[in-house]
Each structure stands twice: as C-alpha cells, then as structure tokens.
C-alpha positions as CSV (number, residue, x, y, z in Angstrom):
1,M,-52.6,-20.8,-56.7
2,D,-54.2,-22.9,-59.4
3,A,-51.7,-22.3,-62.1
4,A,-54.9,-22.3,-64.5
5,L,-54.7,-18.6,-62.8
6,L,-51.6,-17.5,-64.7
7,T,-53.7,-17.7,-68.3
8,S,-55.7,-15.4,-66.6
9,E,-55.1,-11.7,-69.1
10,A,-57.0,-10.5,-65.0
11,F,-54.3,-11.8,-63.1
12,W,-51.2,-10.3,-65.3
13,K,-52.7,-7.0,-65.1
14,S,-53.7,-7.0,-61.0
15,S,-51.0,-4.4,-58.9
16,E,-51.5,-6.7,-55.6
17,P,-49.0,-8.4,-55.0
18,L,-47.5,-12.0,-54.4
19,A,-45.2,-14.3,-52.5
20,A,-45.4,-17.1,-55.0
21,G,-45.2,-19.9,-51.7
22,G,-46.1,-19.8,-48.1
23,F,-45.2,-16.1,-46.9
24,S,-44.8,-15.5,-43.0
25,G,-46.2,-12.8,-42.3
26,E,-47.5,-9.5,-44.4
27,L,-46.3,-8.4,-46.6
28,P,-44.3,-4.5,-46.4
29,D,-46.4,-1.7,-47.4
30,D,-44.7,-0.9,-50.4
31,E,-45.6,0.9,-53.6
32,G,-42.3,-0.7,-55.1
33,L,-43.5,-4.8,-55.0
34,S,-46.7,-2.9,-56.7
35,G,-47.9,-5.9,-59.3
36,C,-45.0,-8.0,-57.7
37,V,-45.1,-11.4,-57.2
38,L,-41.9,-12.9,-54.7
39,F,-40.0,-15.8,-54.3
40,E,-38.4,-16.5,-52.0
41,T,-34.4,-17.5,-52.2
42,S,-31.6,-17.2,-49.9
43,G,-27.9,-16.3,-49.8
44,S,-24.5,-17.9,-49.0
45,S,-25.6,-17.4,-45.2
46,G,-28.9,-19.2,-45.7
47,T,-31.1,-16.0,-44.7
48,P,-34.4,-16.6,-46.4
49,K,-34.9,-13.4,-49.0
50,W,-37.6,-13.1,-51.5
51,V,-36.3,-11.7,-54.5
52,A,-39.2,-9.4,-56.5
53,L,-40.2,-9.7,-60.0
54,S,-43.2,-7.4,-61.1
55,K,-45.5,-9.2,-64.1
56,S,-43.8,-7.0,-66.6
57,A,-40.2,-9.0,-65.9
58,L,-42.0,-12.5,-66.1
59,L,-43.6,-11.3,-69.5
60,A,-40.5,-10.7,-70.4
61,S,-38.7,-13.2,-69.3
62,A,-41.6,-15.0,-70.8
63,A,-41.8,-13.5,-74.9
64,A,-38.2,-14.0,-74.7
65,V,-38.1,-18.0,-74.5
66,N,-41.3,-18.8,-76.8
67,G,-39.4,-16.3,-79.3
68,H,-36.3,-18.4,-79.4
69,L,-37.7,-22.4,-78.6
70,Q,-40.3,-21.5,-81.9
71,V,-42.9,-20.8,-79.7
72,T,-46.3,-20.7,-81.0
73,A,-50.6,-20.2,-79.8
74,G,-50.6,-24.0,-81.6
75,S,-48.0,-24.8,-79.0
76,C,-48.9,-26.3,-75.3
77,W,-46.4,-26.4,-72.2
78,G,-46.3,-28.7,-69.7
79,L,-45.7,-27.9,-65.6
80,A,-44.4,-30.1,-63.6
81,L,-42.5,-27.7,-61.2
82,P,-43.5,-25.6,-58.7
83,L,-45.1,-22.6,-58.7
84,H,-43.4,-21.6,-55.9
85,H,-40.5,-21.6,-58.0
86,V,-40.1,-19.4,-60.4
87,G,-39.3,-22.1,-63.0
88,G,-42.9,-23.2,-62.9
89,F,-44.6,-19.7,-62.6
90,G,-42.2,-19.0,-65.8
91,V,-44.2,-22.2,-67.6
92,G,-47.2,-20.5,-66.8
93,A,-45.9,-16.9,-68.7
94,R,-45.0,-18.3,-70.9
95,A,-48.4,-19.5,-72.1
96,F,-50.0,-16.8,-71.0
97,N,-47.7,-15.2,-73.6
98,A,-47.7,-17.8,-76.3
99,G,-51.6,-17.5,-75.4
100,C,-51.6,-21.3,-76.6
101,R,-52.3,-23.8,-73.6
102,L,-51.4,-24.9,-70.7
103,E,-51.3,-28.6,-69.4
104,I,-50.7,-29.0,-65.5
105,F,-49.2,-32.1,-64.6
106,G,-50.9,-32.0,-60.7
107,K,-49.2,-35.5,-59.5
108,R,-46.2,-36.4,-57.1
109,W,-43.2,-37.1,-59.6
110,E,-43.0,-40.5,-60.5
111,A,-41.5,-41.2,-63.9
112,G,-43.6,-42.9,-65.9
113,A,-47.0,-40.9,-64.9
114,F,-45.2,-38.0,-66.2
115,R,-44.6,-40.0,-69.8
116,E,-47.7,-41.0,-70.0
117,W,-50.1,-37.1,-69.4
118,L,-47.1,-36.2,-71.8
119,A,-48.6,-38.3,-74.6
120,Q,-52.4,-37.9,-73.7
121,S,-52.1,-33.9,-73.4
122,Q,-49.6,-33.9,-76.3
123,V,-47.0,-31.1,-74.6
124,T,-44.7,-29.8,-76.1
125,H,-42.3,-27.6,-74.4
126,T,-41.6,-28.5,-70.9
127,S,-39.1,-27.4,-67.9
128,L,-37.2,-30.1,-65.9
129,V,-34.7,-30.1,-63.1
130,P,-31.7,-32.7,-64.0
131,T,-33.1,-35.1,-60.8
132,Q,-35.9,-36.0,-63.4
133,V,-34.6,-36.2,-66.2
134,H,-32.2,-38.7,-63.8
135,D,-35.8,-40.9,-63.4
136,L,-36.3,-40.5,-67.4
137,V,-33.7,-42.2,-67.9
138,T,-32.9,-44.0,-65.5
139,A,-36.5,-45.7,-66.5
140,N,-35.7,-46.9,-69.9
141,L,-39.2,-44.4,-71.3
142,Q,-38.6,-43.6,-74.7
143,A,-39.8,-39.7,-74.7
144,P,-43.7,-39.1,-76.7
145,E,-43.2,-37.7,-79.2
146,T,-45.6,-34.9,-79.7
147,L,-42.8,-33.9,-77.7
148,Q,-40.7,-30.8,-79.5
149,V,-38.2,-29.0,-75.8
150,I,-37.2,-29.3,-72.7
151,V,-35.9,-27.0,-71.1
152,V,-33.4,-28.3,-68.8
153,G,-32.5,-25.8,-65.4
154,G,-32.0,-25.5,-62.0
155,G,-28.3,-27.3,-61.8
156,H,-26.0,-29.4,-64.6
157,L,-27.2,-31.6,-66.2
158,D,-23.9,-34.1,-67.2
159,A,-23.1,-34.9,-70.4
160,P,-23.5,-38.0,-70.5
161,T,-27.0,-37.8,-68.8
162,G,-28.3,-35.5,-71.6
163,Q,-26.8,-37.9,-74.2
164,A,-28.3,-40.8,-72.9
165,A,-31.7,-38.5,-72.7
166,R,-31.6,-37.9,-75.9
167,D,-31.0,-42.0,-76.4
168,L,-34.5,-42.3,-75.5
169,G,-36.4,-39.3,-77.9
170,W,-36.4,-37.1,-75.1
171,P,-35.6,-33.5,-76.4
172,V,-33.4,-31.8,-73.0
173,L,-31.8,-28.0,-73.9
174,A,-30.1,-27.0,-71.3
175,S,-30.2,-23.1,-70.2
176,Y,-29.1,-21.0,-67.1
177,G,-30.4,-18.7,-65.3
178,M,-31.6,-17.5,-61.6
179,T,-34.4,-15.9,-59.7
180,E,-32.7,-12.4,-60.2
181,A,-33.5,-13.2,-63.9
182,A,-36.8,-14.0,-64.1
183,S,-35.9,-17.2,-65.1
184,Q,-33.4,-18.6,-67.5
185,I,-30.9,-15.5,-69.1
186,A,-29.0,-18.4,-71.4
187,T,-30.9,-21.5,-73.6
188,Q,-30.2,-23.2,-76.1
189,T,-31.9,-23.6,-79.2
190,P,-33.7,-26.3,-80.7
191,D,-31.2,-26.6,-83.4
192,H,-28.9,-28.4,-80.9
193,L,-30.3,-31.0,-80.9
194,K,-29.5,-32.1,-83.9
195,C,-26.6,-31.8,-82.4
196,P,-24.8,-34.6,-79.2
197,Y,-25.6,-33.4,-76.4
198,Q,-23.3,-30.8,-74.2
199,P,-23.9,-28.8,-70.7
200,A,-21.6,-26.0,-72.3
201,P,-21.5,-22.9,-74.2
202,I,-25.7,-21.8,-73.9
203,P,-26.7,-18.7,-76.1
204,I,-27.8,-15.6,-74.1
205,L,-31.2,-15.0,-74.7
206,P,-31.2,-10.9,-76.8
207,I,-32.7,-10.0,-74.0
208,W,-29.7,-9.5,-71.3
209,T,-26.8,-7.8,-71.7
210,A,-24.0,-9.8,-70.2
211,E,-20.8,-8.0,-68.7
212,V,-17.5,-10.7,-67.3
213,T,-16.1,-9.0,-63.8
214,T,-12.1,-9.9,-62.9
215,E,-13.1,-12.2,-60.6
216,E,-15.0,-14.4,-63.3
217,L,-18.3,-13.2,-62.3
218,L,-21.7,-12.4,-64.1
219,R,-22.8,-9.2,-64.4
220,I,-26.4,-9.0,-66.6
221,S,-28.7,-6.2,-67.4
222,G,-31.8,-6.7,-68.5
223,P,-35.6,-5.7,-69.0
224,A,-36.3,-8.7,-66.8
225,L,-34.3,-8.1,-63.7
226,F,-36.3,-8.2,-60.4
227,S,-36.7,-4.8,-59.0
228,G,-35.4,-5.7,-55.4
229,Y,-35.9,-7.8,-52.0
230,V,-37.8,-8.6,-49.0
231,M,-35.8,-9.2,-46.4
232,M,-36.5,-8.9,-42.6
233,A,-35.0,-6.4,-40.6
234,G,-35.9,-4.0,-37.5
235,G,-38.5,-7.3,-36.4
236,G,-40.4,-6.9,-40.0
237,W,-40.4,-7.5,-43.8
238,R,-38.9,-4.8,-45.6
239,F,-38.7,-4.3,-49.1
240,F,-34.9,-2.9,-50.7
241,P,-34.9,-2.0,-53.8
242,R,-32.6,-2.7,-56.6
243,E,-30.5,0.1,-57.3
244,N,-28.7,-0.5,-60.1
245,E,-29.6,-1.1,-64.1
246,W,-26.9,-4.2,-63.5
247,H,-27.5,-7.1,-61.0
248,L,-23.5,-8.8,-60.1
249,T,-24.1,-12.5,-59.2
250,S,-21.8,-14.7,-57.7
251,D,-21.9,-17.3,-60.6
252,R,-18.2,-17.4,-62.3
253,V,-19.1,-18.4,-65.9
254,V,-16.7,-17.3,-69.0
255,L,-18.8,-15.2,-72.0
256,G,-18.0,-15.2,-76.0
257,N,-20.1,-15.5,-79.0
258,G,-22.8,-14.5,-77.1
259,E,-22.7,-17.0,-75.2
260,I,-22.1,-18.3,-71.3
261,T,-20.9,-21.6,-69.9
262,P,-21.4,-21.2,-66.1
263,L,-18.0,-22.3,-64.2
264,G,-19.7,-22.7,-61.1
265,R,-20.6,-20.0,-57.9
266,A,-17.8,-18.0,-56.3
267,D,-19.2,-18.3,-52.8
268,M,-18.4,-22.7,-53.7
269,L,-15.5,-23.2,-54.3
270,V,-12.9,-23.7,-50.6
271,K,-9.2,-23.4,-49.5
272,V,-7.8,-26.8,-49.7
273,L,-3.4,-26.5,-48.9
274,G,-3.3,-23.0,-50.1
275,E,-5.4,-23.6,-53.3
276,L,-9.2,-22.9,-54.7
277,V,-10.6,-26.2,-55.8
278,D,-14.4,-26.2,-56.7
279,P,-16.5,-29.6,-55.4
280,E,-19.0,-29.4,-58.3
281,A,-15.7,-29.5,-60.4
282,I,-15.0,-32.8,-59.1
283,E,-17.8,-34.0,-59.3
284,R,-18.5,-33.6,-62.7
285,E,-14.7,-35.5,-63.1
286,L,-16.5,-38.3,-61.3
287,V,-19.5,-38.1,-63.7
288,I,-17.4,-39.1,-67.0
289,L,-14.7,-41.5,-65.2
290,S,-18.3,-43.0,-64.4
291,A,-18.7,-42.9,-68.1
292,G,-22.5,-41.5,-67.0
293,K,-22.9,-44.6,-64.1
294,L,-22.7,-41.7,-61.4
295,L,-25.8,-40.0,-61.4
296,A,-25.1,-36.2,-60.3
297,G,-27.1,-36.3,-56.6
298,T,-27.0,-39.5,-55.5
299,F,-23.0,-38.4,-54.4
300,A,-21.3,-35.2,-53.4
301,I,-17.9,-33.8,-52.7
302,V,-18.2,-32.1,-49.1
303,A,-15.3,-30.1,-48.4
304,L,-15.4,-30.8,-44.1
305,P,-12.3,-27.9,-42.0
306,D,-9.0,-29.1,-41.5
307,E,-6.8,-27.5,-38.9
308,R,-4.3,-28.1,-41.2
309,A,-5.2,-28.0,-44.6
310,G,-8.3,-25.4,-44.3
311,N,-10.6,-27.8,-45.3
312,V,-10.5,-31.9,-46.8
313,L,-12.4,-33.5,-49.1
314,V,-14.5,-36.3,-48.5
315,P,-17.3,-37.9,-50.9
316,V,-20.0,-38.9,-49.9
317,F,-22.3,-41.2,-52.0
318,E,-25.9,-42.6,-50.7
319,S,-25.8,-46.0,-50.3
320,A,-28.0,-47.5,-52.5
321,C,-24.6,-46.4,-55.0
322,D,-23.3,-49.5,-56.2
323,A,-19.7,-49.8,-54.6
324,S,-18.2,-50.9,-57.2
325,L,-18.2,-48.6,-59.2
326,V,-17.6,-45.3,-56.5
327,E,-14.7,-47.6,-55.3
328,S,-13.5,-47.5,-59.6
329,T,-14.2,-44.6,-60.9
330,L,-12.6,-42.8,-56.8
331,S,-9.4,-45.0,-57.8
332,S,-9.2,-42.8,-61.6
333,Y,-9.6,-39.7,-60.0
334,A,-6.3,-40.7,-57.5
335,K,-4.4,-41.3,-60.2
336,N,-4.1,-38.0,-61.6
337,A,-5.6,-35.7,-58.8
338,P,-3.1,-33.3,-57.3
339,G,-3.0,-32.8,-53.7
340,F,-4.8,-30.5,-53.1
341,R,-8.4,-31.9,-55.2
342,R,-6.9,-34.8,-53.1
343,L,-10.4,-37.1,-51.3
344,R,-10.6,-38.4,-49.0
345,P,-12.2,-42.2,-48.5
346,A,-15.5,-42.6,-49.6
347,A,-18.1,-41.9,-46.4
348,F,-22.0,-43.4,-47.3
349,V,-25.4,-42.1,-46.4
350,R,-29.3,-43.3,-46.7
351,E,-30.0,-40.3,-48.5
352,I,-28.2,-37.3,-50.1
353,P,-30.1,-33.9,-48.8
354,R,-32.1,-32.4,-51.1
355,G,-34.6,-29.7,-51.7
356,S,-38.0,-30.1,-53.0
357,L,-36.5,-29.1,-56.6
358,G,-33.8,-31.7,-56.4
359,K,-30.7,-29.9,-55.5
360,L,-28.8,-30.9,-53.7
361,L,-28.8,-29.0,-49.7
362,R,-24.8,-29.5,-49.0
363,K,-24.9,-27.6,-45.5
364,D,-27.6,-29.9,-43.9
365,L,-24.6,-32.9,-45.1
366,A,-21.2,-31.2,-43.6
367,A,-23.0,-30.3,-41.2
368,A,-24.0,-34.3,-40.7
369,L,-20.8,-35.9,-41.6
370,A,-19.6,-33.3,-39.2
371,K,-21.0,-34.6,-36.7
372,K,-20.1,-37.7,-37.3
373,G,-17.2,-37.7,-36.7
374,Y,-15.5,-37.4,-40.4
375,A,-14.1,-33.7,-39.7
C-alpha cells in the first residue's frame, strides 16, 4: 500500500480489513476482523499466522508513543521501515495522530542516503532497527541537527553500539514491544538522551498494565492489544479472537518502578548438561568483552543437539569478522565460563541469515550448520 494513505482520515475510518503484506488466499469473512490491519508473524513452531490489530488499537498505541516522545503537530515522523511490519505501520499512525508531516524514505537502505534524506526532509522522529543503527555507526556518519529521536525496536541494541551512535549525535532510545501490542510496550524518554546509553530498564507506556508470572513471563493488558490471530485451520484461513483481556507472552522480563528489563524469550533457552542456557545472553556478553568491536548481528551462538550434553553451543561468525578479534574475545570468555556455558570452536559463514528487518534467522543457521556436520 501507499504509505501516504496512513495520513488519510478516510483510511482510519474504513472498516474494510487489510493485510499489510502479501496474504495468500482470501481473508476470512468474520465480523471480528472489521476495521483490522493484519501483520504476518510466526510462533515458536515457525507456523505462519497473522496478528489482527484494530485501527483503534493502532491509534491508541500511536497516541501513547507521541505523548511519551513529546511529538507535536510541528514534528515530522520519518518512515524508513517496511509497512508490512507493525513498526513501520506505526510510524504512519503516529503521524496521523499528531497531525504532523510524514516523510517516506522510499529507497533501498543505505546509511549515507538515509542521513542525507533525514537532513533534507528535516525529520525530527524516526524508528530504526539495531542493524540500521550499526550501519550508521560503521559509516561514522554524524546525525543531522534536526533529528530529535530515534526509537530503536525489533531487537536488542547493545550498550557499546548505542553509545557510539550517541557520540555521533544519533539520539537513539531503546524500546521494547511486539506485534500483538501494536508496536511499543515500553520506550525510553527524551530525558534518557542526557545520560549514557543503556539498553534497559525501559519505562512502560502508560496505556499498558504489566505483570510477571512465576516463570518470569510477561503478561500485558491495555487498549492497544491485538484482536486475535488469523491462522490456517481445516484447509482455510480462520479468525481466532483473543479470549482474555490479558496476553501471556513468551518473553522473560524483570519489572520494577514502572520499567521493564527484557531477559529474552523463554523458547530461546536450551538445556546444556542439565542447565538452562540463554544463547542471546552469551552473544551480549561477547559484544561487551570485545568492547563493542564485535557487532551484534554479525555473529550468533547456535545450539545444536548433542547426545551426551543435550545441546552444544557453537559460535558462528561472518567471514568478514576480524579473526584475531574473534579469537581474543572467545579466549576472554572461556576464562570464566562454567562447563555448561562453554563454546565449541568458532565456525565461519559468508553471511548470517537474516530477515527483512535484520532479525537473525536462528533456525536457518542451525540447519545449515547441522548439514555441514557441526553437531
């Protein structure tokens, strides 16, 4: 769809359901989908499904984010994310809610072109994913003075890279969210720009009520919660409405003082020698041990099945990574790692598989390693 339509009142008043992306087949004829926008996602099983968000939920989220980030009618939201992801769609919703300009970066992503576009368009607020921030830092580009806020979502932006971005003038703020929440659940405020960058804790937006279960899993309730899922059943697509005012996520978090610290997904944990291990936590540790020289997304810790240990942990790096840096970082890690967190020798691949927003495709990488006999 044309992103400019998101600033049209007619679009937001229309009750016609819309799939934000290529939906194969026909949408179910169900009253529960009236006025909904659908976003494709996948569960831990990898089975495709679509999250249905009402337009009122999308606008509730937009209003909360705008208020949190001090967006006014004189601001300008810049769109550099795809519309078939809720993060990109939400940018358009925020521009409509604030009655401000929406500028669209309608080119293939390239850090230099993006920086030039920001300056020319006088964008004040935008949303990026960590991979895009890494690119800006790697290119050593200075941010334009007109830019006030970058909301970083879709993954974890490590502290060294976030601070490097801040040092170049990029006003990065950590956020935490999910498609089921119409994008953001928690976001740092512009006041956080006065302090050194830290990825957590993150203030929870006032529209959300959040709780943690005994298993450290997050539950949320609020006006921007999704309406239900559209999934294949009985040979066709069916709408399955949300049946509870609370949504239980698969994310492990710590809550306190109205803030959230994400710990990772529960379905990411693996057993090694009888102990639960979080591969993402090891990745963050390696970034810190390398003083930020190892860029998140250019490597991964992959768990492969093992008869004796349950799983073994293989560090996989892109071939462009500095081999001596990899060796020194892994050596530092090995000095203090207990047996169940020890890593196998490093593997190198030409490129780490990623999704359209730079998200690491762990299952694809694990399958490729297993095929090459790393298990």
